[in-house]
C-alpha positions in Angstrom: -28.8 25.2 -68.5 -29.8 21.5 -69.0 -33.4 20.6 -68.0 -34.2 17.6 -65.8 -35.9 16.0 -68.8 -32.7 16.3 -70.8 -30.5 14.9 -68.0 -32.9 11.9 -67.8 -31.5 10.8 -71.2 -28.1 10.3 -69.5 -28.5 6.6 -68.8 -25.6 6.2 -66.3 -26.5 9.3 -64.3 -30.1 8.1 -64.1 -29.0 4.7 -63.0 -26.7 6.2 -60.4 -29.3 8.6 -59.2 -32.0 5.8 -59.0 -29.7 3.5 -57.0 -28.9 6.1 -54.4 -32.5 7.4 -54.2 -33.6 3.9 -53.2 -30.7 3.5 -50.8 -31.2 6.9 -49.3 -34.8 6.3 -48.6 -33.8 3.1 -46.8 -31.2 5.0 -44.8 -33.7 7.7 -43.8 -36.0 5.0 -42.6 -33.3 3.2 -40.5 -31.9 6.5 -39.2 -35.3 7.5 -38.0 -36.0 4.1 -36.5 -32.6 3.3 -34.8 -32.9 5.9 -31.9 -36.5 4.7 -31.4 -35.4 1.1 -31.2 -32.5 2.0 -28.9 -34.9 3.8 -26.6 -37.3 1.0 -26.6 -34.6 -1.4 -25.6 -33.1 0.7 -22.8 -35.7 3.4 -21.9 -32.7 5.8 -22.0 -32.7 9.0 -24.1 -28.9 8.9 -23.8 -28.6 5.6 -25.6 -31.1 6.7 -28.2 -28.9 9.7 -29.0 -25.8 7.6 -29.0 -27.2 5.4 -31.7 -27.5 8.4 -34.0 -24.1 9.8 -32.9 -22.4 6.4 -33.7 -23.6 6.6 -37.3 -22.4 10.3 -37.6 -19.1 9.4 -36.1 -18.5 6.6 -38.5 -19.4 8.8 -41.5 -17.2 11.7 -40.5 -14.2 9.4 -39.7 -14.4 7.8 -43.1 -14.9 10.8 -45.3 -11.2 11.8 -45.7 -10.0 8.1 -46.3 -13.0 7.7 -48.6 -11.9 10.6 -50.7 -8.4 9.0 -51.1 -10.1 5.8 -52.2 -12.4 7.5 -54.7 -9.4 9.1 -56.4 -7.3 5.9 -56.4 -9.7 3.1 -57.0 -12.6 2.1 -59.2 -15.6 4.2 -58.1 -18.2 1.7 -59.2 -16.5 -1.0 -57.2 -16.3 1.2 -54.1 -20.0 2.2 -54.3 -21.0 -1.5 -54.7 -18.9 -2.5 -51.8 -20.5 0.2 -49.7 -24.0 -0.9 -50.7 -23.2 -4.6 -50.3 -21.8 -3.9 -46.8 -24.8 -1.9 -45.8 -27.1 -4.7 -46.9 -25.2 -7.3 -44.9 -25.0 -5.1 -41.8 -28.7 -4.4 -41.7 -29.5 -8.0 -42.5 -27.6 -8.9 -39.3 -30.0 -6.8 -37.3 -33.0 -8.4 -39.1 -31.6 -11.9 -38.2 -31.0 -11.0 -34.6 -34.5 -9.5 -34.4 -36.1 -12.6 -35.8 -34.2 -14.8 -33.3 -34.9 -12.5 -30.4 -31.2 -11.8 -29.8 -31.0 -8.2 -30.8 -28.9 -6.2 -28.3 -27.8 -2.6 -27.8 -24.1 -3.2 -28.6 -25.1 -5.0 -31.8 -27.2 -2.0 -32.8 -24.4 0.5 -32.0 -21.8 -1.4 -33.9 -24.0 -1.6 -37.0 -24.7 2.2 -36.6 -21.0 2.9 -36.5 -20.1 0.5 -39.4 -22.9 1.8 -41.7 -21.6 5.3 -41.0 -18.2 4.1 -42.2 -19.6 2.6 -45.5 -21.7 5.8 -46.1 -18.5 7.9 -45.6 -16.8 5.7 -48.3 -19.7 6.0 -50.7 -20.2 9.8 -50.7 -16.8 10.9 -52.4 -17.0 7.9 -54.7 -20.5 9.0 -55.9 -19.3 12.6 -56.4 -16.3 11.5 -58.5 -18.6 9.2 -60.5 -21.0 12.1 -61.2 -18.1 14.2 -62.4 -17.3 11.4 -64.8 -20.7 10.6 -66.2 -22.1 14.2 -66.4 -20.7 16.9 -68.6 -19.5 20.1 -66.8 -22.4 22.2 -68.2 -24.9 19.7 -66.8 -23.5 19.6 -63.2 -25.8 22.2 -61.7 -28.9 20.3 -62.8 -27.4 17.0 -61.7 -26.5 18.3 -58.3 -30.0 20.0 -58.0 -31.5 16.6 -58.7 -29.4 15.1 -55.9 -30.8 17.8 -53.5 -34.3 16.9 -54.6 -33.6 13.2 -53.9 -32.4 14.0 -50.3 -35.6 16.1 -49.6 -37.9 13.4 -51.0 -36.1 10.8 -48.8 -36.4 13.0 -45.8 -40.1 13.6 -46.4 -41.0 10.0 -46.8 -38.4 8.4 -44.4 -39.9 9.5 -41.1 -43.5 8.4 -41.7 -42.4 5.1 -43.3 -39.9 4.5 -40.5 -42.5 5.1 -37.9 -45.0 2.7 -39.5 -42.3 0.0 -39.8 -41.2 0.4 -36.2 -44.8 0.1 -35.1 -45.0 -3.2 -37.0 -41.7 -4.6 -35.6 -38.4 -3.4 -34.3 -36.5 -5.1 -37.1 -38.8 -4.2 -40.0 -37.1 -0.8 -40.7 -33.7 -2.6 -41.0 -35.2 -5.2 -43.4 -36.4 -2.3 -45.6 -32.9 -0.7 -45.5 -31.2 -4.0 -46.3 -33.4 -4.4 -49.3 -32.8 -0.9 -50.4 -29.1 -1.4 -50.2 -29.4 -4.6 -52.2 -31.5 -2.8 -54.9 -28.9 -0.1 -55.1 -26.1 -2.6 -55.4 -27.9 -4.3 -58.3 -28.5 -1.0 -60.1 -24.9 0.2 -59.7 -23.8 -3.0 -61.4 -25.5 -1.8 -64.6 -23.3 1.3 -65.0 -21.5 1.2 -68.3 -19.1 4.2 -68.0 -15.5 3.3 -67.0 -15.3 4.7 -63.4 -11.8 3.5 -62.7 -9.4 6.2 -61.4 -6.6 7.2 -63.8 -3.4 5.2 -63.1 -1.0 6.9 -60.7 2.6 7.3 -61.7 4.1 8.8 -58.6 4.8 7.1 -55.2 1.9 6.5 -52.9 1.9 8.7 -49.8 -0.8 7.9 -47.3 -0.6 11.1 -45.3 0.0 13.2 -48.4 -3.0 11.6 -50.1 -5.2 12.4 -47.1 -4.0 16.1 -47.0 -4.1 16.8 -50.8 -7.8 17.6 -50.7 -7.5 19.9 -47.8 -4.4 21.5 -49.3 -6.1 22.2 -52.7 -9.2 23.5 -51.0 -7.2 25.9 -48.8 -5.3 27.1 -51.9 -8.5 28.5 -53.4 -9.7 31.7 -51.7 -13.4 31.0 -52.3 -13.2 27.5 -50.8 -11.0 28.7 -48.0 -13.8 31.0 -46.9 -16.3 28.1 -47.2 -14.0 26.0 -45.0 -14.5 28.6 -42.2 -18.1 29.5 -42.9 -19.8 26.2 -43.5 -19.2 24.5 -40.1 -20.1 27.7 -38.2 -23.3 28.1 -40.3 -24.2 24.5 -39.7 -23.8 24.9 -36.0 -25.8 28.1 -35.6 -28.7 27.3 -38.0 -29.1 23.7 -36.7 -29.0 25.0 -33.1 -31.6 27.6 -34.0 -34.1 25.1 -35.2 -33.3 22.6 -32.4 -34.3 25.4 -30.0 -37.5 26.0 -32.0 -38.3 22.3 -32.0 -37.6 22.0 -28.3 -39.8 25.0 -27.5 -42.7 23.3 -29.4 -42.1 20.1 -27.4 -42.0 22.0 -24.1 -45.3 23.8 -25.0 -47.0 20.4 -25.4 -47.5 20.6 -29.2 -48.8 17.2 -30.3 -46.3 15.0 -32.1 -48.5 14.8 -35.3 -48.3 18.6 -35.6 -44.5 18.5 -35.3 -44.6 15.8 -38.0 -46.6 18.1 -40.2 -44.0 20.9 -39.7 -41.2 18.5 -40.9 -43.4 17.5 -43.9 -44.0 21.1 -44.8 -40.3 21.8 -44.6 -39.5 18.8 -46.8 -42.0 19.9 -49.5 -40.5 23.3 -49.6 -37.0 21.8 -49.9 -38.2 19.7 -52.9 -39.7 22.9 -54.5 -36.4 24.6 -53.9 -34.5 21.8 -55.5 -36.7 21.9 -58.6 -36.1 25.7 -58.9 -32.4 25.3 -58.2 -31.2 25.0 -61.9 -33.1 28.1 -62.9 -31.7 30.1 -59.9 -28.1 28.8 -60.5 -28.3 29.8 -64.1 -29.5 33.4 -63.5 -27.7 34.4 -60.3 -24.0 34.8 -59.8 -22.8 31.9 -57.7 -21.2 34.3 -55.2 -24.4 36.3 -54.9 -26.4 33.1 -54.4 -23.9 31.9 -51.6 -24.3 35.2 -49.8 -28.1 35.1 -50.1 -28.2 31.6 -48.6 -26.0 32.8 -45.7 -28.5 35.4 -44.8 -31.7 33.5 -45.7 -32.5 32.3 -42.2 -31.7 35.5 -40.3 -34.9 37.6 -40.9 -37.1 34.5 -40.8 -35.8 33.5 -37.3 -37.2 36.7 -35.7 -40.8 35.5 -35.8 -39.6 32.3 -34.1 -38.6 34.4 -31.1 -42.0 36.2 -31.0 -44.4 33.3 -31.6 -43.9 29.7 -30.4 -46.3 28.1 -32.8 -45.9 25.2 -35.3 -47.2 27.3 -38.2 -44.6 29.9 -37.6 -41.8 27.4 -37.4 -43.0 25.7 -40.6 -43.2 29.0 -42.5 -39.8 30.2 -41.3 -37.9 27.0 -41.9 -39.6 26.4 -45.3 -38.9 29.8 -46.7 -35.4 29.8 -45.4 -34.7 26.3 -46.8 -36.0 27.2 -50.3 -32.6 28.7 -51.4 -30.5 26.0 -49.7 -30.6 23.4 -52.6 -29.6 26.1 -55.1 -26.8 27.2 -52.9 -25.5 23.7 -52.3 -25.8 22.6 -56.0 -24.3 25.9 -57.2 -21.2 25.7 -54.9 -20.9 22.0 -55.5 -21.0 22.4 -59.3 -18.4 25.2 -59.2 -16.1 23.1 -57.0 -16.4 20.1 -59.3 -15.9 22.2 -62.4 -12.6 23.7 -61.3 -11.1 20.8 -59.4 -8.7 18.5 -61.3 -10.3 15.1 -61.9 -7.7 13.3 -59.8 -8.7 15.4 -56.8 -12.5 15.5 -57.0 -13.1 12.8 -54.4 -10.6 14.2 -51.9 -11.8 17.8 -52.3 -15.4 16.7 -51.9 -14.6 14.7 -48.8 -12.5 17.5 -47.3 -15.4 20.0 -47.7 -17.9 17.7 -46.3 -15.7 16.6 -43.4 -15.1 20.2 -42.2 -18.7 21.2 -42.7 -20.0 18.3 -40.6 -17.5 18.6 -37.7 -19.7 21.1 -35.8 -23.1 19.4 -36.3 -22.9 17.1 -33.2 -22.5 20.3 -31.1 -25.7 21.9 -32.3 -28.1 20.1 -29.9 -25.8 20.8 -27.0 -25.6 24.5 -27.9 -29.4 24.6 -28.3 -30.0 22.9 -25.0 -27.5 25.1 -23.1 -29.0 28.4 -24.5 -32.5 27.3 -23.9 -31.8 26.3 -20.3 -29.7 29.4 -19.5 -31.6 32.1 -21.4 -35.1 30.9 -22.0 -36.9 30.4 -25.3 -37.1 34.0 -26.7 -33.6 35.0 -25.7 -32.1 31.8 -27.0 -33.7 32.3 -30.4 -32.5 35.9 -30.6 -29.0 35.0 -29.4 -28.7 32.3 -32.2 -30.2 34.8 -34.7 -27.4 37.2 -33.8 -24.8 34.5 -34.1 -26.2 33.4 -37.5 -26.0 37.0 -38.7 -22.4 37.3 -37.5 -21.5 34.1 -39.3 -23.2 35.3 -42.5 -20.8 38.2 -42.6 -18.0 35.8 -43.4 -19.0 35.2 -47.1 -20.6 38.6 -47.4 -17.3 40.5 -46.6 -15.2 38.2 -48.8 -14.5 39.5 -52.3 -13.4 36.0 -53.4 -17.0 34.8 -52.7 -18.8 37.8 -54.1 -16.7 37.7 -57.4 -17.7 34.2 -58.4 -20.0 34.6 -61.5 -22.8 32.6 -63.1 -21.9 29.1 -64.5 -21.6 30.4 -68.1 -18.7 32.7 -66.9 -16.9 30.1 -64.8 -14.3 29.2 -67.5 -13.3 32.9 -67.9 -13.2 33.4 -64.1 -10.9 30.5 -63.4 -7.8 30.4 -65.6 -6.3 26.9 -66.1 -2.9 28.3 -64.9 -4.4 29.2 -61.5 -5.4 25.6 -60.7 -2.7 23.7 -58.9 -1.7 20.4 -60.5 -3.0 17.2 -59.0 -0.8 15.3 -56.6 
């Protein structure tokens, strides 16, 4: 298994990772700040939530078309268009803020459009990583991506809060600059990231469905298509309930912030340990372990409504998550034909994200209808039921360690690219 130090010698991966790390930090800052700015402008929690929902809607709507573009166009150009568009969109908020003309519709439109450019970027980046990183280095590369996300999450909230306190438009200036920096770094990539020329006819609907069709043709991925959105729904709802209970109990905001910081640190540690775990555990075993990781830890949340308990439960549960994501992602990229990487990635992410907007609603309904303890226990039972999906699947349990992937997946079993 390649070490982080060895992967750092891969110039183009380091450049790609650095560009997106800077940009992701900016995005975390603006995503933290945008609901706060919307609330400050309207005094309405509904419009604050709508600002976040607009970004998520744009991203989900663009993922499948973004996968088609990633498999048909130059990935470097797509990534730079995405970053350049983000820089311009957030600059428009800065300009409106300086002129005193910033309005809620402007804010919501920018949230939606930046979601769209993010949805275009994600599959293009995945395809680019598959090109610049050898197959044996993919687990370490994707683990490093997981670490990047947790670092950005850890720093984005406090930095976003400080910038909002300085000015409503300051977080958007920071994000515009981060997008511009990412755009410049992406311009230094040397690897040819152009998609292979296509010989057959272009079919818009066919191109959109190819990723889903290939994913559904693989038993392991077919199980993930069913399990991932349900797991995202139950686990996110579980921790929304835990967070809302802390708020209802009058826990100070700084203590809740410390809970999030603790969870972020544990996520970083999990990402650092991920290559070691992926190398030593069968990918199927690791997937099942991740599915069950939050179940026993959620029981203390029902018994004790305290920030220390939530921090401990979420942190321990989250530790395996980077290894699970990176292991499954590496396996998916290793067995997917190069012409389909972007569409398969976007198909998986599209389906897994579909349920996430429902998590707060489910949490609120259960908390209101059942009360705190019963709501946590109900969601714990649902999480356990969902965990049975990969546990009972032989196609999941049979996936071996990365060293044995080539023997597990015969080339004849992989459908040809469209």
